[in-house]
PDB file of N, CA, C, O and CB in Angstrom:
ATOM      1  N   MET A   1      35.275 110.528  78.612  1.00  0.00           N
ATOM      2  CA  MET A   1      34.960 111.861  78.127  1.00  0.00           C
ATOM      3  C   MET A   1      33.479 111.959  77.775  1.00  0.00           C
ATOM      4  O   MET A   1      32.838 112.967  78.072  1.00  0.00           O
ATOM      5  CB  MET A   1      35.827 112.210  76.909  1.00  0.00           C
ATOM      6  N   GLU A   2      32.935 110.931  77.149  1.00  0.00           N
ATOM      7  CA  GLU A   2      31.523 110.968  76.769  1.00  0.00           C
ATOM      8  C   GLU A   2      30.623 111.028  77.985  1.00  0.00           C
ATOM      9  O   GLU A   2      29.628 111.751  77.991  1.00  0.00           O
ATOM     10  CB  GLU A   2      31.168 109.756  75.925  1.00  0.00           C
ATOM     11  N   VAL A   3      30.969 110.267  79.022  1.00  0.00           N
ATOM     12  CA  VAL A   3      30.175 110.279  80.246  1.00  0.00           C
ATOM     13  C   VAL A   3      30.216 111.657  80.891  1.00  0.00           C
ATOM     14  O   VAL A   3      29.209 112.140  81.408  1.00  0.00           O
ATOM     15  CB  VAL A   3      30.681 109.212  81.231  1.00  0.00           C
ATOM     16  N   ASP A   4      31.398 112.292  80.858  1.00  0.00           N
ATOM     17  CA  ASP A   4      31.531 113.629  81.431  1.00  0.00           C
ATOM     18  C   ASP A   4      30.678 114.641  80.669  1.00  0.00           C
ATOM     19  O   ASP A   4      30.028 115.489  81.279  1.00  0.00           O
ATOM     20  CB  ASP A   4      32.998 114.067  81.427  1.00  0.00           C
ATOM     21  N   LEU A   5      30.680 114.554  79.356  1.00  0.00           N
ATOM     22  CA  LEU A   5      29.869 115.481  78.566  1.00  0.00           C
ATOM     23  C   LEU A   5      28.382 115.253  78.793  1.00  0.00           C
ATOM     24  O   LEU A   5      27.610 116.211  78.838  1.00  0.00           O
ATOM     25  CB  LEU A   5      30.195 115.341  77.084  1.00  0.00           C
ATOM     26  N   GLN A   6      27.971 113.998  78.935  1.00  0.00           N
ATOM     27  CA  GLN A   6      26.565 113.710  79.206  1.00  0.00           C
ATOM     28  C   GLN A   6      26.158 114.256  80.568  1.00  0.00           C
ATOM     29  O   GLN A   6      25.067 114.804  80.721  1.00  0.00           O
ATOM     30  CB  GLN A   6      26.300 112.200  79.138  1.00  0.00           C
ATOM     31  N   ALA A   7      27.035 114.106  81.554  1.00  0.00           N
ATOM     32  CA  ALA A   7      26.748 114.663  82.875  1.00  0.00           C
ATOM     33  C   ALA A   7      26.640 116.184  82.795  1.00  0.00           C
ATOM     34  O   ALA A   7      25.788 116.783  83.450  1.00  0.00           O
ATOM     35  CB  ALA A   7      27.839 114.254  83.888  1.00  0.00           C
ATOM     36  N   GLY A   8      27.501 116.807  81.993  1.00  0.00           N
ATOM     37  CA  GLY A   8      27.418 118.254  81.804  1.00  0.00           C
ATOM     38  C   GLY A   8      26.119 118.671  81.141  1.00  0.00           C
ATOM     39  O   GLY A   8      25.543 119.701  81.492  1.00  0.00           O
ATOM     40  N   ALA A   9      25.655 117.881  80.188  1.00  0.00           N
ATOM     41  CA  ALA A   9      24.387 118.199  79.522  1.00  0.00           C
ATOM     42  C   ALA A   9      23.217 118.045  80.485  1.00  0.00           C
ATOM     43  O   ALA A   9      22.256 118.812  80.427  1.00  0.00           O
ATOM     44  CB  ALA A   9      24.181 117.297  78.293  1.00  0.00           C
ATOM     45  N   ASN A  10      23.295 117.065  81.360  1.00  0.00           N
ATOM     46  CA  ASN A  10      22.214 116.865  82.325  1.00  0.00           C
ATOM     47  C   ASN A  10      22.151 117.979  83.357  1.00  0.00           C
ATOM     48  O   ASN A  10      21.093 118.217  83.940  1.00  0.00           O
ATOM     49  CB  ASN A  10      22.381 115.535  83.024  1.00  0.00           C
ATOM     50  N   HIS A  11      23.256 118.660  83.592  1.00  0.00           N
ATOM     51  CA  HIS A  11      23.300 119.738  84.581  1.00  0.00           C
ATOM     52  C   HIS A  11      23.407 121.097  83.898  1.00  0.00           C
ATOM     53  O   HIS A  11      24.029 122.019  84.425  1.00  0.00           O
ATOM     54  CB  HIS A  11      24.479 119.537  85.544  1.00  0.00           C
ATOM     55  N   ARG A  12      22.801 121.210  82.733  1.00  0.00           N
ATOM     56  CA  ARG A  12      22.744 122.461  81.970  1.00  0.00           C
ATOM     57  C   ARG A  12      24.133 123.057  81.707  1.00  0.00           C
ATOM     58  O   ARG A  12      24.325 124.272  81.773  1.00  0.00           O
ATOM     59  CB  ARG A  12      21.886 123.474  82.712  1.00  0.00           C
ATOM     60  N   TYR A  13      25.073 122.195  81.413  1.00  0.00           N
ATOM     61  CA  TYR A  13      26.411 122.586  80.980  1.00  0.00           C
ATOM     62  C   TYR A  13      27.205 123.359  82.030  1.00  0.00           C
ATOM     63  O   TYR A  13      28.185 124.023  81.691  1.00  0.00           O
ATOM     64  CB  TYR A  13      26.307 123.409  79.744  1.00  0.00           C
ATOM     65  N   LYS A  14      26.800 123.284  83.294  1.00  0.00           N
ATOM     66  CA  LYS A  14      27.573 123.934  84.354  1.00  0.00           C
ATOM     67  C   LYS A  14      28.860 123.184  84.647  1.00  0.00           C
ATOM     68  O   LYS A  14      29.810 123.769  85.169  1.00  0.00           O
ATOM     69  CB  LYS A  14      26.742 124.046  85.624  1.00  0.00           C
ATOM     70  N   LEU A  15      28.910 121.887  84.319  1.00  0.00           N
ATOM     71  CA  LEU A  15      30.100 121.083  84.604  1.00  0.00           C
ATOM     72  C   LEU A  15      31.128 121.111  83.485  1.00  0.00           C
ATOM     73  O   LEU A  15      32.218 120.559  83.636  1.00  0.00           O
ATOM     74  CB  LEU A  15      29.700 119.664  84.870  1.00  0.00           C
ATOM     75  N   LEU A  16      30.802 121.738  82.376  1.00  0.00           N
ATOM     76  CA  LEU A  16      31.727 121.720  81.242  1.00  0.00           C
ATOM     77  C   LEU A  16      33.042 122.432  81.549  1.00  0.00           C
ATOM     78  O   LEU A  16      34.087 122.036  81.034  1.00  0.00           O
ATOM     79  CB  LEU A  16      31.075 122.360  80.035  1.00  0.00           C
ATOM     80  N   TRP A  17      33.008 123.468  82.375  1.00  0.00           N
ATOM     81  CA  TRP A  17      34.244 124.147  82.741  1.00  0.00           C
ATOM     82  C   TRP A  17      35.136 123.232  83.560  1.00  0.00           C
ATOM     83  O   TRP A  17      36.357 123.254  83.403  1.00  0.00           O
ATOM     84  CB  TRP A  17      33.944 125.428  83.517  1.00  0.00           C
ATOM     85  N   VAL A  18      34.542 122.432  84.431  1.00  0.00           N
ATOM     86  CA  VAL A  18      35.324 121.477  85.220  1.00  0.00           C
ATOM     87  C   VAL A  18      35.960 120.438  84.301  1.00  0.00           C
ATOM     88  O   VAL A  18      37.124 120.077  84.474  1.00  0.00           O
ATOM     89  CB  VAL A  18      34.434 120.786  86.285  1.00  0.00           C
ATOM     90  N   ILE A  19      35.199 119.963  83.332  1.00  0.00           N
ATOM     91  CA  ILE A  19      35.727 118.985  82.382  1.00  0.00           C
ATOM     92  C   ILE A  19      36.861 119.594  81.562  1.00  0.00           C
ATOM     93  O   ILE A  19      37.884 118.946  81.341  1.00  0.00           O
ATOM     94  CB  ILE A  19      34.609 118.475  81.451  1.00  0.00           C
ATOM     95  N   LEU A  20      36.686 120.825  81.117  1.00  0.00           N
ATOM     96  CA  LEU A  20      37.719 121.502  80.335  1.00  0.00           C
ATOM     97  C   LEU A  20      39.000 121.675  81.143  1.00  0.00           C
ATOM     98  O   LEU A  20      40.090 121.415  80.633  1.00  0.00           O
ATOM     99  CB  LEU A  20      37.214 122.864  79.856  1.00  0.00           C
ATOM    100  N   ILE A  21      38.885 122.105  82.381  1.00  0.00           N
ATOM    101  CA  ILE A  21      40.062 122.295  83.227  1.00  0.00           C
ATOM    102  C   ILE A  21      40.750 120.957  83.481  1.00  0.00           C
ATOM    103  O   ILE A  21      41.977 120.870  83.425  1.00  0.00           O
ATOM    104  CB  ILE A  21      39.671 122.961  84.564  1.00  0.00           C
ATOM    105  N   GLY A  22      39.970 119.916  83.760  1.00  0.00           N
ATOM    106  CA  GLY A  22      40.547 118.589  83.973  1.00  0.00           C
ATOM    107  C   GLY A  22      41.267 118.081  82.735  1.00  0.00           C
ATOM    108  O   GLY A  22      42.336 117.481  82.843  1.00  0.00           O
ATOM    109  N   LEU A  23      40.693 118.316  81.560  1.00  0.00           N
ATOM    110  CA  LEU A  23      41.323 117.893  80.313  1.00  0.00           C
ATOM    111  C   LEU A  23      42.626 118.652  80.070  1.00  0.00           C
ATOM    112  O   LEU A  23      43.609 118.070  79.612  1.00  0.00           O
ATOM    113  CB  LEU A  23      40.365 118.101  79.137  1.00  0.00           C
ATOM    114  N   ILE A  24      42.634 119.936  80.373  1.00  0.00           N
ATOM    115  CA  ILE A  24      43.854 120.729  80.205  1.00  0.00           C
ATOM    116  C   ILE A  24      44.952 120.232  81.141  1.00  0.00           C
ATOM    117  O   ILE A  24      46.104 120.092  80.732  1.00  0.00           O
ATOM    118  CB  ILE A  24      43.570 122.220  80.465  1.00  0.00           C
ATOM    119  N   PHE A  25      44.591 119.963  82.406  1.00  0.00           N
ATOM    120  CA  PHE A  25      45.576 119.433  83.348  1.00  0.00           C
ATOM    121  C   PHE A  25      46.114 118.092  82.877  1.00  0.00           C
ATOM    122  O   PHE A  25      47.314 117.835  82.975  1.00  0.00           O
ATOM    123  CB  PHE A  25      44.962 119.292  84.742  1.00  0.00           C
ATOM    124  N   ALA A  26      45.240 117.237  82.370  1.00  0.00           N
ATOM    125  CA  ALA A  26      45.675 115.926  81.883  1.00  0.00           C
ATOM    126  C   ALA A  26      46.643 116.074  80.712  1.00  0.00           C
ATOM    127  O   ALA A  26      47.638 115.353  80.639  1.00  0.00           O
ATOM    128  CB  ALA A  26      44.463 115.077  81.462  1.00  0.00           C
ATOM    129  N   LEU A  27      46.365 116.992  79.805  1.00  0.00           N
ATOM    130  CA  LEU A  27      47.258 117.211  78.665  1.00  0.00           C
ATOM    131  C   LEU A  27      48.614 117.743  79.111  1.00  0.00           C
ATOM    132  O   LEU A  27      49.644 117.338  78.572  1.00  0.00           O
ATOM    133  CB  LEU A  27      46.621 118.181  77.673  1.00  0.00           C
ATOM    134  N   VAL A  28      48.626 118.650  80.092  1.00  0.00           N
ATOM    135  CA  VAL A  28      49.891 119.184  80.595  1.00  0.00           C
ATOM    136  C   VAL A  28      50.713 118.074  81.249  1.00  0.00           C
ATOM    137  O   VAL A  28      51.915 117.969  81.008  1.00  0.00           O
ATOM    138  CB  VAL A  28      49.636 120.328  81.602  1.00  0.00           C
ATOM    139  N   ILE A  29      50.074 117.253  82.069  1.00  0.00           N
ATOM    140  CA  ILE A  29      50.785 116.166  82.749  1.00  0.00           C
ATOM    141  C   ILE A  29      51.322 115.156  81.736  1.00  0.00           C
ATOM    142  O   ILE A  29      52.449 114.680  81.878  1.00  0.00           O
ATOM    143  CB  ILE A  29      49.856 115.462  83.760  1.00  0.00           C
ATOM    144  N   GLN A  30      50.532 114.826  80.718  1.00  0.00           N
ATOM    145  CA  GLN A  30      51.008 113.901  79.690  1.00  0.00           C
ATOM    146  C   GLN A  30      52.186 114.483  78.920  1.00  0.00           C
ATOM    147  O   GLN A  30      53.125 113.765  78.577  1.00  0.00           O
ATOM    148  CB  GLN A  30      49.879 113.551  78.727  1.00  0.00           C
ATOM    149  N   SER A  31      52.136 115.772  78.650  1.00  0.00           N
ATOM    150  CA  SER A  31      53.244 116.419  77.950  1.00  0.00           C
ATOM    151  C   SER A  31      54.509 116.398  78.797  1.00  0.00           C
ATOM    152  O   SER A  31      55.595 116.132  78.282  1.00  0.00           O
ATOM    153  CB  SER A  31      52.878 117.859  77.585  1.00  0.00           C
ATOM    154  N   LEU A  32      54.379 116.676  80.086  1.00  0.00           N
ATOM    155  CA  LEU A  32      55.542 116.644  80.971  1.00  0.00           C
ATOM    156  C   LEU A  32      56.101 115.229  81.106  1.00  0.00           C
ATOM    157  O   LEU A  32      57.318 115.044  81.140  1.00  0.00           O
ATOM    158  CB  LEU A  32      55.174 117.195  82.351  1.00  0.00           C
ATOM    159  N   ALA A  33      55.215 114.225  81.183  1.00  0.00           N
ATOM    160  CA  ALA A  33      55.673 112.843  81.276  1.00  0.00           C
ATOM    161  C   ALA A  33      56.375 112.413  79.993  1.00  0.00           C
ATOM    162  O   ALA A  33      57.368 111.688  80.045  1.00  0.00           O
ATOM    163  CB  ALA A  33      54.496 111.910  81.572  1.00  0.00           C
ATOM    164  N   ALA A  34      55.875 112.849  78.852  1.00  0.00           N
ATOM    165  CA  ALA A  34      56.529 112.523  77.582  1.00  0.00           C
ATOM    166  C   ALA A  34      57.897 113.188  77.483  1.00  0.00           C
ATOM    167  O   ALA A  34      58.851 112.579  76.999  1.00  0.00           O
ATOM    168  CB  ALA A  34      55.649 112.953  76.401  1.00  0.00           C
ATOM    169  N   THR A  35      57.995 114.432  77.938  1.00  0.00           N
ATOM    170  CA  THR A  35      59.275 115.131  77.940  1.00  0.00           C
ATOM    171  C   THR A  35      60.274 114.434  78.857  1.00  0.00           C
ATOM    172  O   THR A  35      61.450 114.304  78.516  1.00  0.00           O
ATOM    173  CB  THR A  35      59.088 116.587  78.373  1.00  0.00           C
ATOM    174  N   LEU A  36      59.809 113.990  80.010  1.00  0.00           N
ATOM    175  CA  LEU A  36      60.656 113.241  80.930  1.00  0.00           C
ATOM    176  C   LEU A  36      61.174 111.969  80.273  1.00  0.00           C
ATOM    177  O   LEU A  36      62.348 111.625  80.415  1.00  0.00           O
ATOM    178  CB  LEU A  36      59.888 112.902  82.209  1.00  0.00           C
ATOM    179  N   GLY A  37      60.303 111.274  79.558  1.00  0.00           N
ATOM    180  CA  GLY A  37      60.711 110.051  78.880  1.00  0.00           C
ATOM    181  C   GLY A  37      61.734 110.297  77.788  1.00  0.00           C
ATOM    182  O   GLY A  37      62.674 109.519  77.627  1.00  0.00           O
ATOM    183  N   VAL A  38      61.559 111.359  77.050  1.00  0.00           N
ATOM    184  CA  VAL A  38      62.512 111.679  75.978  1.00  0.00           C
ATOM    185  C   VAL A  38      63.871 112.083  76.556  1.00  0.00           C
ATOM    186  O   VAL A  38      64.915 111.698  76.030  1.00  0.00           O
ATOM    187  CB  VAL A  38      61.958 112.811  75.085  1.00  0.00           C
ATOM    188  N   CYS A  39      63.849 112.857  77.633  1.00  0.00           N
ATOM    189  CA  CYS A  39      65.103 113.353  78.208  1.00  0.00           C
ATOM    190  C   CYS A  39      65.872 112.289  78.979  1.00  0.00           C
ATOM    191  O   CYS A  39      67.098 112.229  78.892  1.00  0.00           O
ATOM    192  CB  CYS A  39      64.821 114.516  79.119  1.00  0.00           C
ATOM    193  N   THR A  40      65.165 111.447  79.734  1.00  0.00           N
ATOM    194  CA  THR A  40      65.848 110.483  80.602  1.00  0.00           C
ATOM    195  C   THR A  40      65.839 109.063  80.066  1.00  0.00           C
ATOM    196  O   THR A  40      66.669 108.249  80.472  1.00  0.00           O
ATOM    197  CB  THR A  40      65.222 110.495  81.957  1.00  0.00           C
ATOM    198  N   GLY A  41      64.923 108.748  79.169  1.00  0.00           N
ATOM    199  CA  GLY A  41      64.803 107.380  78.680  1.00  0.00           C
ATOM    200  C   GLY A  41      64.041 106.476  79.632  1.00  0.00           C
ATOM    201  O   GLY A  41      63.956 105.268  79.411  1.00  0.00           O
ATOM    202  N   LYS A  42      63.483 107.054  80.694  1.00  0.00           N
ATOM    203  CA  LYS A  42      62.701 106.287  81.665  1.00  0.00           C
ATOM    204  C   LYS A  42      61.289 106.837  81.699  1.00  0.00           C
ATOM    205  O   LYS A  42      61.057 108.005  81.389  1.00  0.00           O
ATOM    206  CB  LYS A  42      63.346 106.336  83.079  1.00  0.00           C
ATOM    207  N   HIS A  43      60.341 105.978  82.082  1.00  0.00           N
ATOM    208  CA  HIS A  43      58.983 106.487  82.217  1.00  0.00           C
ATOM    209  C   HIS A  43      58.759 106.986  83.638  1.00  0.00           C
ATOM    210  O   HIS A  43      59.598 106.787  84.516  1.00  0.00           O
ATOM    211  CB  HIS A  43      57.951 105.399  81.855  1.00  0.00           C
ATOM    212  N   LEU A  44      57.619 107.638  83.855  1.00  0.00           N
ATOM    213  CA  LEU A  44      57.360 108.348  85.096  1.00  0.00           C
ATOM    214  C   LEU A  44      57.426 107.441  86.319  1.00  0.00           C
ATOM    215  O   LEU A  44      57.951 107.843  87.358  1.00  0.00           O
ATOM    216  CB  LEU A  44      56.014 109.009  85.031  1.00  0.00           C
ATOM    217  N   SER A  45      56.903 106.229  86.209  1.00  0.00           N
ATOM    218  CA  SER A  45      56.908 105.348  87.378  1.00  0.00           C
ATOM    219  C   SER A  45      58.329 104.904  87.743  1.00  0.00           C
ATOM    220  O   SER A  45      58.631 104.715  88.921  1.00  0.00           O
ATOM    221  CB  SER A  45      56.028 104.121  87.116  1.00  0.00           C
ATOM    222  N   GLU A  46      59.196 104.737  86.753  1.00  0.00           N
ATOM    223  CA  GLU A  46      60.592 104.386  87.053  1.00  0.00           C
ATOM    224  C   GLU A  46      61.296 105.508  87.810  1.00  0.00           C
ATOM    225  O   GLU A  46      62.045 105.260  88.755  1.00  0.00           O
ATOM    226  CB  GLU A  46      61.356 104.072  85.757  1.00  0.00           C
ATOM    227  N   VAL A  47      61.049 106.736  87.386  1.00  0.00           N
ATOM    228  CA  VAL A  47      61.682 107.875  88.042  1.00  0.00           C
ATOM    229  C   VAL A  47      61.136 108.041  89.460  1.00  0.00           C
ATOM    230  O   VAL A  47      61.894 108.315  90.390  1.00  0.00           O
ATOM    231  CB  VAL A  47      61.460 109.163  87.224  1.00  0.00           C
ATOM    232  N   CYS A  48      59.828 107.878  89.625  1.00  0.00           N
ATOM    233  CA  CYS A  48      59.231 107.981  90.966  1.00  0.00           C
ATOM    234  C   CYS A  48      59.777 106.904  91.885  1.00  0.00           C
ATOM    235  O   CYS A  48      60.060 107.173  93.052  1.00  0.00           O
ATOM    236  CB  CYS A  48      57.700 107.876  90.888  1.00  0.00           C
ATOM    237  N   LYS A  49      59.929 105.694  91.380  1.00  0.00           N
ATOM    238  CA  LYS A  49      60.453 104.589  92.186  1.00  0.00           C
ATOM    239  C   LYS A  49      61.893 104.868  92.612  1.00  0.00           C
ATOM    240  O   LYS A  49      62.281 104.532  93.731  1.00  0.00           O
ATOM    241  CB  LYS A  49      60.377 103.264  91.401  1.00  0.00           C
ATOM    242  N   ALA A  50      62.678 105.470  91.744  1.00  0.00           N
ATOM    243  CA  ALA A  50      64.075 105.739  92.055  1.00  0.00           C
ATOM    244  C   ALA A  50      64.251 106.934  92.998  1.00  0.00           C
ATOM    245  O   ALA A  50      65.211 106.975  93.768  1.00  0.00           O
ATOM    246  CB  ALA A  50      64.841 105.982  90.776  1.00  0.00           C
ATOM    247  N   GLU A  51      63.347 107.893  92.945  1.00  0.00           N
ATOM    248  CA  GLU A  51      63.555 109.154  93.659  1.00  0.00           C
ATOM    249  C   GLU A  51      62.841 109.266  94.997  1.00  0.00           C
ATOM    250  O   GLU A  51      63.334 109.956  95.889  1.00  0.00           O
ATOM    251  CB  GLU A  51      63.123 110.268  92.802  1.00  0.00           C
ATOM    252  N   TYR A  52      61.696 108.612  95.167  1.00  0.00           N
ATOM    253  CA  TYR A  52      60.876 108.833  96.355  1.00  0.00           C
ATOM    254  C   TYR A  52      61.088 107.756  97.408  1.00  0.00           C
ATOM    255  O   TYR A  52      61.450 106.625  97.085  1.00  0.00           O
ATOM    256  CB  TYR A  52      59.415 108.891  95.973  1.00  0.00           C
ATOM    257  N   PRO A  53      60.857 108.116  98.693  1.00  0.00           N
ATOM    258  CA  PRO A  53      60.917 107.094  99.750  1.00  0.00           C
ATOM    259  C   PRO A  53      59.748 106.119  99.647  1.00  0.00           C
ATOM    260  O   PRO A  53      58.789 106.361  98.914  1.00  0.00           O
ATOM    261  CB  PRO A  53      60.922 107.758 101.137  1.00  0.00           C
ATOM    262  N   ILE A  54      59.836 105.029 100.379  1.00  0.00           N
ATOM    263  CA  ILE A  54      58.861 103.935 100.253  1.00  0.00           C
ATOM    264  C   ILE A  54      57.439 104.371 100.592  1.00  0.00           C
ATOM    265  O   ILE A  54      56.489 103.930  99.946  1.00  0.00           O
ATOM    266  CB  ILE A  54      59.261 102.781 101.153  1.00  0.00           C
ATOM    267  N   PHE A  55      57.282 105.229 101.595  1.00  0.00           N
ATOM    268  CA  PHE A  55      55.937 105.691 101.974  1.00  0.00           C
ATOM    269  C   PHE A  55      55.279 106.442 100.825  1.00  0.00           C
ATOM    270  O   PHE A  55      54.103 106.225 100.533  1.00  0.00           O
ATOM    271  CB  PHE A  55      56.005 106.593 103.222  1.00  0.00           C
ATOM    272  N   VAL A  56      56.026 107.317 100.178  1.00  0.00           N
ATOM    273  CA  VAL A  56      55.482 108.092  99.057  1.00  0.00           C
ATOM    274  C   VAL A  56      55.169 107.170  97.882  1.00  0.00           C
ATOM    275  O   VAL A  56      54.176 107.378  97.185  1.00  0.00           O
ATOM    276  CB  VAL A  56      56.476 109.199  98.621  1.00  0.00           C
ATOM    277  N   LYS A  57      56.002 106.153  97.653  1.00  0.00           N
ATOM    278  CA  LYS A  57      55.743 105.199  96.571  1.00  0.00           C
ATOM    279  C   LYS A  57      54.411 104.497  96.767  1.00  0.00           C
ATOM    280  O   LYS A  57      53.636 104.351  95.822  1.00  0.00           O
ATOM    281  CB  LYS A  57      56.867 104.167  96.485  1.00  0.00           C
ATOM    282  N   TYR A  58      54.140 104.056  98.010  1.00  0.00           N
ATOM    283  CA  TYR A  58      52.875 103.379  98.280  1.00  0.00           C
ATOM    284  C   TYR A  58      51.688 104.337  98.188  1.00  0.00           C
ATOM    285  O   TYR A  58      50.608 103.938  97.751  1.00  0.00           O
ATOM    286  CB  TYR A  58      52.912 102.733  99.658  1.00  0.00           C
ATOM    287  N   CYS A  59      51.873 105.581  98.588  1.00  0.00           N
ATOM    288  CA  CYS A  59      50.800 106.567  98.435  1.00  0.00           C
ATOM    289  C   CYS A  59      50.487 106.820  96.964  1.00  0.00           C
ATOM    290  O   CYS A  59      49.319 106.904  96.584  1.00  0.00           O
ATOM    291  CB  CYS A  59      51.182 107.881  99.121  1.00  0.00           C
ATOM    292  N   LEU A  60      51.520 106.942  96.137  1.00  0.00           N
ATOM    293  CA  LEU A  60      51.311 107.135  94.698  1.00  0.00           C
ATOM    294  C   LEU A  60      50.625 105.925  94.070  1.00  0.00           C
ATOM    295  O   LEU A  60      49.748 106.079  93.220  1.00  0.00           O
ATOM    296  CB  LEU A  60      52.649 107.400  93.996  1.00  0.00           C
ATOM    297  N   TRP A  61      51.021 104.725  94.486  1.00  0.00           N
ATOM    298  CA  TRP A  61      50.379 103.510  93.979  1.00  0.00           C
ATOM    299  C   TRP A  61      48.905 103.493  94.361  1.00  0.00           C
ATOM    300  O   TRP A  61      48.054 103.180  93.529  1.00  0.00           O
ATOM    301  CB  TRP A  61      51.088 102.251  94.521  1.00  0.00           C
ATOM    302  N   LEU A  62      48.594 103.827  95.616  1.00  0.00           N
ATOM    303  CA  LEU A  62      47.201 103.848  96.072  1.00  0.00           C
ATOM    304  C   LEU A  62      46.379 104.884  95.297  1.00  0.00           C
ATOM    305  O   LEU A  62      45.245 104.610  94.905  1.00  0.00           O
ATOM    306  CB  LEU A  62      47.139 104.147  97.581  1.00  0.00           C
ATOM    307  N   LEU A  63      46.942 106.056  95.080  1.00  0.00           N
ATOM    308  CA  LEU A  63      46.232 107.085  94.315  1.00  0.00           C
ATOM    309  C   LEU A  63      45.999 106.657  92.868  1.00  0.00           C
ATOM    310  O   LEU A  63      44.958 106.969  92.289  1.00  0.00           O
ATOM    311  CB  LEU A  63      47.014 108.397  94.347  1.00  0.00           C
ATOM    312  N   ALA A  64      46.958 105.946  92.282  1.00  0.00           N
ATOM    313  CA  ALA A  64      46.781 105.451  90.916  1.00  0.00           C
ATOM    314  C   ALA A  64      45.660 104.421  90.859  1.00  0.00           C
ATOM    315  O   ALA A  64      44.867 104.426  89.918  1.00  0.00           O
ATOM    316  CB  ALA A  64      48.089 104.839  90.389  1.00  0.00           C
ATOM    317  N   GLU A  65      45.584 103.540  91.852  1.00  0.00           N
ATOM    318  CA  GLU A  65      44.508 102.549  91.894  1.00  0.00           C
ATOM    319  C   GLU A  65      43.146 103.221  92.053  1.00  0.00           C
ATOM    320  O   GLU A  65      42.177 102.829  91.403  1.00  0.00           O
ATOM    321  CB  GLU A  65      44.742 101.557  93.039  1.00  0.00           C
ATOM    322  N   ILE A  66      43.074 104.221  92.908  1.00  0.00           N
ATOM    323  CA  ILE A  66      41.816 104.953  93.111  1.00  0.00           C
ATOM    324  C   ILE A  66      41.410 105.663  91.817  1.00  0.00           C
ATOM    325  O   ILE A  66      40.228 105.696  91.475  1.00  0.00           O
ATOM    326  CB  ILE A  66      41.955 105.981  94.273  1.00  0.00           C
ATOM    327  N   ALA A  67      42.384 106.230  91.096  1.00  0.00           N
ATOM    328  CA  ALA A  67      42.070 106.904  89.838  1.00  0.00           C
ATOM    329  C   ALA A  67      41.529 105.940  88.801  1.00  0.00           C
ATOM    330  O   ALA A  67      40.617 106.284  88.049  1.00  0.00           O
ATOM    331  CB  ALA A  67      43.299 107.602  89.296  1.00  0.00           C
ATOM    332  N   VAL A  68      42.083 104.732  88.751  1.00  0.00           N
ATOM    333  CA  VAL A  68      41.587 103.725  87.803  1.00  0.00           C
ATOM    334  C   VAL A  68      40.157 103.324  88.161  1.00  0.00           C
ATOM    335  O   VAL A  68      39.305 103.203  87.281  1.00  0.00           O
ATOM    336  CB  VAL A  68      42.510 102.478  87.795  1.00  0.00           C
ATOM    337  N   ILE A  69      39.900 103.120  89.432  1.00  0.00           N
ATOM    338  CA  ILE A  69      38.540 102.755  89.869  1.00  0.00           C
ATOM    339  C   ILE A  69      37.571 103.880  89.569  1.00  0.00           C
ATOM    340  O   ILE A  69      36.470 103.636  89.077  1.00  0.00           O
ATOM    341  CB  ILE A  69      38.513 102.424  91.379  1.00  0.00           C
ATOM    342  N   ALA A  70      37.972 105.125  89.860  1.00  0.00           N
ATOM    343  CA  ALA A  70      37.096 106.274  89.594  1.00  0.00           C
ATOM    344  C   ALA A  70      36.813 106.431  88.111  1.00  0.00           C
ATOM    345  O   ALA A  70      35.721 106.859  87.737  1.00  0.00           O
ATOM    346  CB  ALA A  70      37.719 107.555  90.134  1.00  0.00           C
ATOM    347  N   ALA A  71      37.769 106.094  87.260  1.00  0.00           N
ATOM    348  CA  ALA A  71      37.545 106.188  85.817  1.00  0.00           C
ATOM    349  C   ALA A  71      36.638 105.083  85.310  1.00  0.00           C
ATOM    350  O   ALA A  71      35.918 105.277  84.330  1.00  0.00           O
ATOM    351  CB  ALA A  71      38.865 106.140  85.078  1.00  0.00           C
ATOM    352  N   ASP A  72      36.660 103.925  85.961  1.00  0.00           N
ATOM    353  CA  ASP A  72      35.851 102.782  85.508  1.00  0.00           C
ATOM    354  C   ASP A  72      34.406 102.837  85.997  1.00  0.00           C
ATOM    355  O   ASP A  72      33.522 102.268  85.357  1.00  0.00           O
ATOM    356  CB  ASP A  72      36.483 101.491  85.975  1.00  0.00           C
ATOM    357  N   ILE A  73      34.152 103.501  87.102  1.00  0.00           N
ATOM    358  CA  ILE A  73      32.791 103.522  87.667  1.00  0.00           C
ATOM    359  C   ILE A  73      31.762 104.118  86.701  1.00  0.00           C
ATOM    360  O   ILE A  73      30.707 103.510  86.519  1.00  0.00           O
ATOM    361  CB  ILE A  73      32.782 104.316  88.969  1.00  0.00           C
ATOM    362  N   PRO A  74      32.010 105.271  86.075  1.00  0.00           N
ATOM    363  CA  PRO A  74      30.985 105.808  85.164  1.00  0.00           C
ATOM    364  C   PRO A  74      30.731 104.942  83.936  1.00  0.00           C
ATOM    365  O   PRO A  74      29.643 104.990  83.361  1.00  0.00           O
ATOM    366  CB  PRO A  74      31.385 107.180  84.713  1.00  0.00           C
ATOM    367  N   GLU A  75      31.715 104.156  83.530  1.00  0.00           N
ATOM    368  CA  GLU A  75      31.552 103.332  82.339  1.00  0.00           C
ATOM    369  C   GLU A  75      30.728 102.083  82.612  1.00  0.00           C
ATOM    370  O   GLU A  75      30.169 101.497  81.684  1.00  0.00           O
ATOM    371  CB  GLU A  75      32.903 102.942  81.791  1.00  0.00           C
ATOM    372  N   GLY A  76      30.646 101.669  83.865  1.00  0.00           N
ATOM    373  CA  GLY A  76      29.968 100.414  84.211  1.00  0.00           C
ATOM    374  C   GLY A  76      28.539 100.536  84.383  1.00  0.00           C
ATOM    375  O   GLY A  76      27.866  99.547  84.675  1.00  0.00           O
TER     376      GLY A  76
END
């Protein structure tokens, strides 16, 4: 979050709307995942593993790895 705000400050705060929208989406997804956990007793990855075919499972795994790398790059 700090890196995102610094990038927004460097670009005259034009990126702050993008950061705000991304933060809102993240909060909505976390809320839905928490609701899923309370209702089913399983976490999101367990439900995805049980419901999706193998190709989709590997695509989701790859996207999760890319997201972790993308989050770590600005911190390094």
